[in-house]
MMTF fields as JSON, N, C-alpha, C and O atoms, coordinates in Angstrom:
{
  "mmtfVersion": "1.0.0",
  "mmtfProducer": "UNKNOWN",
  "numBonds": 275,
  "numAtoms": 276,
  "numGroups": 69,
  "numChains": 1,
  "numModels": 1,
  "chainsPerModel": [1],
  "groupsPerChain": [69],
  "chainIdList": ["A"],
  "bondAtomList": [4, 2, 8, 6, 12, 10, 16, 14, 20, 18, 24, 22, 28, 26, 32, 30, 36, 34, 40, 38, 44, 42, 48, 46, 52, 50, 56, 54, 60, 58, 64, 62, 68, 66, 72, 70, 76, 74, 80, 78, 84, 82, 88, 86, 92, 90, 96, 94, 100, 98, 104, 102, 108, 106, 112, 110, 116, 114, 120, 118, 124, 122, 128, 126, 132, 130, 136, 134, 140, 138, 144, 142, 148, 146, 152, 150, 156, 154, 160, 158, 164, 162, 168, 166, 172, 170, 176, 174, 180, 178, 184, 182, 188, 186, 192, 190, 196, 194, 200, 198, 204, 202, 208, 206, 212, 210, 216, 214, 220, 218, 224, 222, 228, 226, 232, 230, 236, 234, 240, 238, 244, 242, 248, 246, 252, 250, 256, 254, 260, 258, 264, 262, 268, 266, 272, 270],
  "bondOrderList": [1, 1, 1, 1, 1, 1, 1, 1, 1, 1, 1, 1, 1, 1, 1, 1, 1, 1, 1, 1, 1, 1, 1, 1, 1, 1, 1, 1, 1, 1, 1, 1, 1, 1, 1, 1, 1, 1, 1, 1, 1, 1, 1, 1, 1, 1, 1, 1, 1, 1, 1, 1, 1, 1, 1, 1, 1, 1, 1, 1, 1, 1, 1, 1, 1, 1, 1, 1],
  "groupList": [{"groupName": "MET", "atomNameList": ["N", "CA", "C", "O"], "elementList": ["N", "C", "C", "O"], "formalChargeList": [0, 0, 0, 0], "bondAtomList": [1, 0, 2, 1, 3, 2], "bondOrderList": [1, 1, 2], "singleLetterCode": "M", "chemCompType": "L-PEPTIDE LINKING"}, {"groupName": "ARG", "atomNameList": ["N", "CA", "C", "O"], "elementList": ["N", "C", "C", "O"], "formalChargeList": [0, 0, 0, 0], "bondAtomList": [1, 0, 2, 1, 3, 2], "bondOrderList": [1, 1, 2], "singleLetterCode": "R", "chemCompType": "L-PEPTIDE LINKING"}, {"groupName": "GLU", "atomNameList": ["N", "CA", "C", "O"], "elementList": ["N", "C", "C", "O"], "formalChargeList": [0, 0, 0, 0], "bondAtomList": [1, 0, 2, 1, 3, 2], "bondOrderList": [1, 1, 2], "singleLetterCode": "E", "chemCompType": "L-PEPTIDE LINKING"}, {"groupName": "PHE", "atomNameList": ["N", "CA", "C", "O"], "elementList": ["N", "C", "C", "O"], "formalChargeList": [0, 0, 0, 0], "bondAtomList": [1, 0, 2, 1, 3, 2], "bondOrderList": [1, 1, 2], "singleLetterCode": "F", "chemCompType": "L-PEPTIDE LINKING"}, {"groupName": "VAL", "atomNameList": ["N", "CA", "C", "O"], "elementList": ["N", "C", "C", "O"], "formalChargeList": [0, 0, 0, 0], "bondAtomList": [1, 0, 2, 1, 3, 2], "bondOrderList": [1, 1, 2], "singleLetterCode": "V", "chemCompType": "L-PEPTIDE LINKING"}, {"groupName": "LEU", "atomNameList": ["N", "CA", "C", "O"], "elementList": ["N", "C", "C", "O"], "formalChargeList": [0, 0, 0, 0], "bondAtomList": [1, 0, 2, 1, 3, 2], "bondOrderList": [1, 1, 2], "singleLetterCode": "L", "chemCompType": "L-PEPTIDE LINKING"}, {"groupName": "ILE", "atomNameList": ["N", "CA", "C", "O"], "elementList": ["N", "C", "C", "O"], "formalChargeList": [0, 0, 0, 0], "bondAtomList": [1, 0, 2, 1, 3, 2], "bondOrderList": [1, 1, 2], "singleLetterCode": "I", "chemCompType": "L-PEPTIDE LINKING"}, {"groupName": "ASP", "atomNameList": ["N", "CA", "C", "O"], "elementList": ["N", "C", "C", "O"], "formalChargeList": [0, 0, 0, 0], "bondAtomList": [1, 0, 2, 1, 3, 2], "bondOrderList": [1, 1, 2], "singleLetterCode": "D", "chemCompType": "L-PEPTIDE LINKING"}, {"groupName": "PRO", "atomNameList": ["N", "CA", "C", "O"], "elementList": ["N", "C", "C", "O"], "formalChargeList": [0, 0, 0, 0], "bondAtomList": [1, 0, 2, 1, 3, 2], "bondOrderList": [1, 1, 2], "singleLetterCode": "P", "chemCompType": "L-PEPTIDE LINKING"}, {"groupName": "SER", "atomNameList": ["N", "CA", "C", "O"], "elementList": ["N", "C", "C", "O"], "formalChargeList": [0, 0, 0, 0], "bondAtomList": [1, 0, 2, 1, 3, 2], "bondOrderList": [1, 1, 2], "singleLetterCode": "S", "chemCompType": "L-PEPTIDE LINKING"}, {"groupName": "ALA", "atomNameList": ["N", "CA", "C", "O"], "elementList": ["N", "C", "C", "O"], "formalChargeList": [0, 0, 0, 0], "bondAtomList": [1, 0, 2, 1, 3, 2], "bondOrderList": [1, 1, 2], "singleLetterCode": "A", "chemCompType": "L-PEPTIDE LINKING"}, {"groupName": "LYS", "atomNameList": ["N", "CA", "C", "O"], "elementList": ["N", "C", "C", "O"], "formalChargeList": [0, 0, 0, 0], "bondAtomList": [1, 0, 2, 1, 3, 2], "bondOrderList": [1, 1, 2], "singleLetterCode": "K", "chemCompType": "L-PEPTIDE LINKING"}, {"groupName": "TRP", "atomNameList": ["N", "CA", "C", "O"], "elementList": ["N", "C", "C", "O"], "formalChargeList": [0, 0, 0, 0], "bondAtomList": [1, 0, 2, 1, 3, 2], "bondOrderList": [1, 1, 2], "singleLetterCode": "W", "chemCompType": "L-PEPTIDE LINKING"}, {"groupName": "TYR", "atomNameList": ["N", "CA", "C", "O"], "elementList": ["N", "C", "C", "O"], "formalChargeList": [0, 0, 0, 0], "bondAtomList": [1, 0, 2, 1, 3, 2], "bondOrderList": [1, 1, 2], "singleLetterCode": "Y", "chemCompType": "L-PEPTIDE LINKING"}, {"groupName": "GLN", "atomNameList": ["N", "CA", "C", "O"], "elementList": ["N", "C", "C", "O"], "formalChargeList": [0, 0, 0, 0], "bondAtomList": [1, 0, 2, 1, 3, 2], "bondOrderList": [1, 1, 2], "singleLetterCode": "Q", "chemCompType": "L-PEPTIDE LINKING"}, {"groupName": "HIS", "atomNameList": ["N", "CA", "C", "O"], "elementList": ["N", "C", "C", "O"], "formalChargeList": [0, 0, 0, 0], "bondAtomList": [1, 0, 2, 1, 3, 2], "bondOrderList": [1, 1, 2], "singleLetterCode": "H", "chemCompType": "L-PEPTIDE LINKING"}, {"groupName": "THR", "atomNameList": ["N", "CA", "C", "O"], "elementList": ["N", "C", "C", "O"], "formalChargeList": [0, 0, 0, 0], "bondAtomList": [1, 0, 2, 1, 3, 2], "bondOrderList": [1, 1, 2], "singleLetterCode": "T", "chemCompType": "L-PEPTIDE LINKING"}, {"groupName": "GLY", "atomNameList": ["N", "CA", "C", "O"], "elementList": ["N", "C", "C", "O"], "formalChargeList": [0, 0, 0, 0], "bondAtomList": [1, 0, 2, 1, 3, 2], "bondOrderList": [1, 1, 2], "singleLetterCode": "G", "chemCompType": "PEPTIDE LINKING"}],
  "groupTypeList": [0, 1, 2, 3, 4, 5, 6, 3, 7, 4, 8, 1, 2, 9, 4, 10, 4, 10, 4, 11, 4, 12, 1, 13, 5, 14, 11, 6, 11, 10, 13, 11, 5, 14, 15, 9, 4, 12, 11, 15, 9, 7, 5, 9, 11, 5, 6, 2, 6, 10, 16, 5, 6, 11, 11, 9, 17, 17, 9, 10, 16, 6, 5, 2, 2, 11, 5, 4, 3],
  "groupIdList": [1, 2, 3, 4, 5, 6, 7, 8, 9, 10, 11, 12, 13, 14, 15, 16, 17, 18, 19, 20, 21, 22, 23, 24, 25, 26, 27, 28, 29, 30, 31, 32, 33, 34, 35, 36, 37, 38, 39, 40, 41, 42, 43, 44, 45, 46, 47, 48, 49, 50, 51, 52, 53, 54, 55, 56, 57, 58, 59, 60, 61, 62, 63, 64, 65, 66, 67, 68, 69],
  "secStructList": [7, 7, 7, 3, 3, 3, 3, 3, 3, 7, 7, 6, 6, 7, 2, 2, 2, 2, 2, 2, 2, 2, 2, 2, 2, 2, 2, 6, 6, 7, 3, 3, 3, 3, 6, 6, 3, 3, 3, 3, 1, 7, 2, 2, 2, 2, 2, 2, 2, 2, 2, 2, 2, 2, 2, 6, 6, 7, 3, 3, 3, 3, 3, 3, 7, 7, 7, 7, 7],
  "xCoordList": [91.021, 92.157, 91.663, 90.675, 92.339, 91.981, 92.538, 93.665, 91.747, 92.158, 92.033, 91.152, 92.907, 92.907, 92.859, 93.337, 92.275, 92.121, 92.848, 92.614, 93.727, 94.453, 93.798, 93.67, 93.385, 92.815, 93.756, 94.039, 94.24, 95.228, 95.078, 94.408, 95.735, 95.796, 97.185, 97.589, 97.907, 99.251, 99.142, 98.472, 99.796, 99.75, 100.24, 101.17, 99.614, 99.947, 101.417, 101.989, 102.022, 103.421, 104.397, 105.599, 103.902, 104.747, 104.711, 104.354, 105.078, 105.04, 105.975, 105.627, 107.138, 108.102, 107.537, 107.741, 106.834, 106.231, 105.124, 105.018, 104.312, 103.226, 103.776, 103.213, 104.859, 105.477, 106.045, 105.893, 106.696, 107.267, 106.164, 106.327, 105.046, 103.917, 103.369, 103.153, 103.146, 102.602, 103.518, 103.049, 104.826, 105.78, 105.788, 105.87, 105.703, 105.702, 104.431, 104.485, 103.298, 102.037, 102.095, 101.589, 102.707, 102.879, 103.799, 103.545, 104.863, 105.853, 105.248, 105.568, 104.374, 103.771, 102.53, 101.868, 102.222, 101.072, 99.737, 98.852, 99.631, 98.363, 97.353, 97.727, 96.084, 95.014, 94.392, 93.933, 94.375, 93.836, 92.319, 91.805, 91.605, 90.151, 89.706, 88.775, 90.378, 90.169, 91.505, 92.518, 91.511, 92.759, 93.64, 94.818, 93.102, 93.876, 93.312, 93.373, 92.773, 92.203, 92.765, 92.491, 93.551, 94.229, 93.965, 93.73, 94.006, 93.692, 94.876, 95.509, 95.157, 96.239, 96.025, 95.324, 96.621, 96.447, 97.518, 97.353, 98.61, 99.705, 99.58, 99.942, 99.063, 98.833, 100.132, 100.149, 101.208, 102.472, 103.01, 103.562, 102.856, 103.322, 102.463, 102.979, 101.163, 100.288, 100.58, 100.497, 100.92, 101.29, 102.559, 102.66, 103.536, 104.762, 104.432, 104.958, 103.562, 103.181, 102.418, 102.677, 101.485, 100.699, 101.598, 101.374, 102.603, 103.548, 104.333, 104.51, 104.796, 105.504, 104.607, 105.049, 103.363, 102.421, 102.19, 102.214, 101.967, 101.711, 102.936, 102.797, 104.138, 105.362, 105.58, 106.249, 105.025, 105.187, 104.061, 103.97, 103.202, 102.145, 100.804, 99.868, 100.706, 99.456, 98.601, 98.933, 97.508, 96.643, 96.47, 96.453, 96.341, 96.2, 95.38, 95.53, 94.514, 93.669, 93.702, 93.683, 93.752, 93.713, 92.471, 92.242, 91.689, 90.469, 90.582, 91.258, 89.92, 89.844, 88.581, 87.489, 88.748, 87.611, 86.772, 87.298, 85.458, 84.543, 83.319, 82.634, 83.055, 81.897, 80.652, 80.588, 79.668, 78.45, 77.319, 76.535, 77.231, 76.122, 76.602, 75.816],
  "yCoordList": [81.422, 82.328, 83.748, 84.191, 84.44, 85.822, 86.754, 86.587, 87.72, 88.738, 90.11, 90.327, 91.022, 92.368, 93.374, 93.108, 94.522, 95.565, 96.82, 97.292, 97.351, 98.587, 99.711, 99.635, 100.755, 101.948, 103.095, 103.323, 103.814, 104.853, 106.073, 106.048, 107.149, 108.393, 108.977, 109.247, 109.17, 109.745, 111.194, 111.456, 112.156, 113.553, 113.696, 113.007, 114.586, 114.771, 115.104, 114.699, 115.833, 116.221, 115.087, 115.231, 113.979, 112.829, 111.774, 110.622, 112.166, 111.254, 110.069, 108.938, 110.311, 109.225, 108.188, 106.988, 108.646, 107.731, 106.921, 105.714, 107.572, 106.887, 105.781, 104.688, 106.068, 105.069, 103.918, 102.752, 104.246, 103.213, 102.308, 101.088, 102.892, 102.112, 101.211, 100.02, 101.764, 100.994, 99.812, 98.694, 100.076, 99.006, 97.901, 96.717, 98.303, 97.308, 96.458, 95.242, 97.094, 96.354, 95.379, 94.261, 95.8, 94.912, 93.744, 92.603, 94.042, 93.024, 91.915, 90.74, 92.291, 91.281, 90.654, 89.817, 91.072, 90.545, 90.821, 89.968, 92.051, 92.481, 92.679, 92.96, 92.534, 92.646, 94.039, 94.448, 94.76, 96.112, 96.064, 95.538, 96.621, 96.695, 97.999, 98.022, 99.088, 100.426, 101.135, 100.545, 102.415, 103.162, 103.075, 102.732, 103.374, 103.337, 102.326, 102.533, 101.251, 100.188, 98.858, 98.437, 98.207, 96.972, 95.881, 96.164, 94.635, 93.488, 92.515, 92.276, 91.959, 90.979, 90.165, 90.608, 88.989, 88.121, 88.3, 87.803, 89.0, 89.167, 90.522, 91.562, 90.481, 91.707, 92.459, 93.688, 91.766, 92.434, 93.26, 94.34, 92.769, 93.529, 94.769, 95.824, 94.649, 95.811, 96.853, 98.055, 96.392, 97.324, 98.075, 99.27, 97.403, 98.073, 99.19, 100.298, 98.896, 99.889, 101.036, 102.201, 100.72, 101.756, 102.666, 103.875, 102.097, 102.884, 103.848, 105.013, 103.379, 104.236, 105.394, 106.541, 105.091, 106.115, 107.157, 108.356, 106.717, 107.653, 108.509, 109.694, 107.923, 108.689, 109.764, 110.764, 109.569, 110.552, 111.582, 112.396, 111.548, 112.545, 112.112, 112.909, 110.871, 110.359, 109.692, 109.707, 109.115, 108.387, 106.964, 106.724, 106.027, 104.623, 103.894, 104.122, 103.018, 102.21, 100.771, 100.533, 99.826, 98.415, 97.797, 97.928, 97.132, 96.479, 94.985, 94.548, 94.201, 92.764, 92.495, 92.931, 91.775, 91.475, 90.364, 89.362, 90.573, 89.574, 89.499, 90.498, 88.339, 88.142, 88.043, 87.22, 88.88, 88.915, 88.171, 87.482, 88.305, 87.677, 87.145, 86.584],
  "zCoordList": [115.491, 115.453, 115.722, 115.135, 116.591, 116.906, 115.843, 115.377, 115.474, 114.501, 115.159, 115.99, 114.791, 115.344, 114.197, 113.094, 114.482, 113.477, 113.96, 115.073, 113.118, 113.397, 112.604, 111.382, 113.318, 112.691, 113.045, 114.221, 112.044, 112.336, 111.446, 110.414, 111.891, 111.126, 111.333, 112.464, 110.252, 110.291, 109.812, 108.813, 110.514, 110.063, 108.617, 108.198, 107.872, 106.449, 106.209, 105.197, 107.128, 106.93, 107.23, 107.003, 107.729, 108.061, 106.954, 107.201, 105.752, 104.608, 104.826, 104.487, 105.38, 105.609, 106.579, 106.395, 107.604, 108.57, 107.896, 108.114, 107.09, 106.378, 105.472, 105.407, 104.786, 103.908, 104.737, 104.373, 105.848, 106.71, 107.26, 107.297, 107.687, 108.201, 107.099, 107.322, 105.925, 104.803, 104.453, 104.241, 104.397, 104.061, 105.118, 104.792, 106.385, 107.458, 107.398, 107.581, 107.144, 107.019, 105.844, 105.938, 104.742, 103.597, 103.949, 103.562, 104.682, 105.047, 105.909, 105.728, 106.847, 107.722, 107.096, 107.709, 105.861, 105.116, 105.812, 105.875, 106.332, 106.914, 105.793, 104.654, 106.113, 105.127, 105.212, 106.278, 104.109, 104.066, 103.91, 102.924, 104.898, 104.84, 104.204, 103.399, 104.568, 104.006, 104.043, 104.419, 103.648, 103.528, 104.783, 104.678, 105.94, 107.183, 108.17, 109.382, 107.66, 108.488, 107.988, 106.864, 108.839, 108.459, 109.488, 110.663, 109.036, 109.879, 109.882, 108.854, 111.077, 111.199, 112.473, 113.383, 112.54, 113.705, 114.779, 115.892, 114.47, 115.438, 116.143, 115.594, 117.36, 118.122, 118.399, 118.318, 118.719, 119.056, 117.887, 118.098, 116.672, 115.509, 115.285, 114.916, 115.504, 115.361, 116.446, 116.195, 117.644, 118.716, 118.352, 118.627, 117.736, 117.28, 116.301, 116.411, 115.348, 114.346, 115.002, 114.701, 115.889, 116.572, 117.403, 117.458, 118.043, 118.835, 117.943, 118.3, 116.802, 115.84, 115.397, 115.342, 115.085, 114.627, 115.716, 115.437, 116.947, 118.048, 118.361, 118.666, 118.288, 118.542, 117.482, 117.744, 116.292, 115.224, 115.213, 114.293, 116.235, 116.334, 115.764, 115.702, 115.354, 114.793, 115.854, 117.04, 115.42, 116.342, 115.824, 114.617, 116.76, 116.387, 117.443, 118.643, 116.965, 117.831, 117.318, 116.11, 118.239, 117.868, 118.508, 119.71, 117.693, 118.157, 117.919, 116.987, 118.762, 118.516, 117.709, 118.073, 116.614, 115.752, 116.394, 116.879, 116.379, 116.918, 116.02, 115.806, 115.51, 114.653, 115.521, 116.433, 115.235, 116.025, 115.33, 115.983, 114.039, 113.299, 111.978, 111.216]
}
């Protein structure tokens, strides 16, 4: 199964966006690795979240997880 990692940063003044992102990540049962680093297997849902973050002035990157060792 492929896993993807979302790394993001929401501007401090965008509290409503941060809450919306957090709630959506909880809803899809994404796994929190660190504060703004989350893991999930559904790429399309992570792209939706990343698009919301970027439209609100934040930054977002999605990586494909690959085990090396």
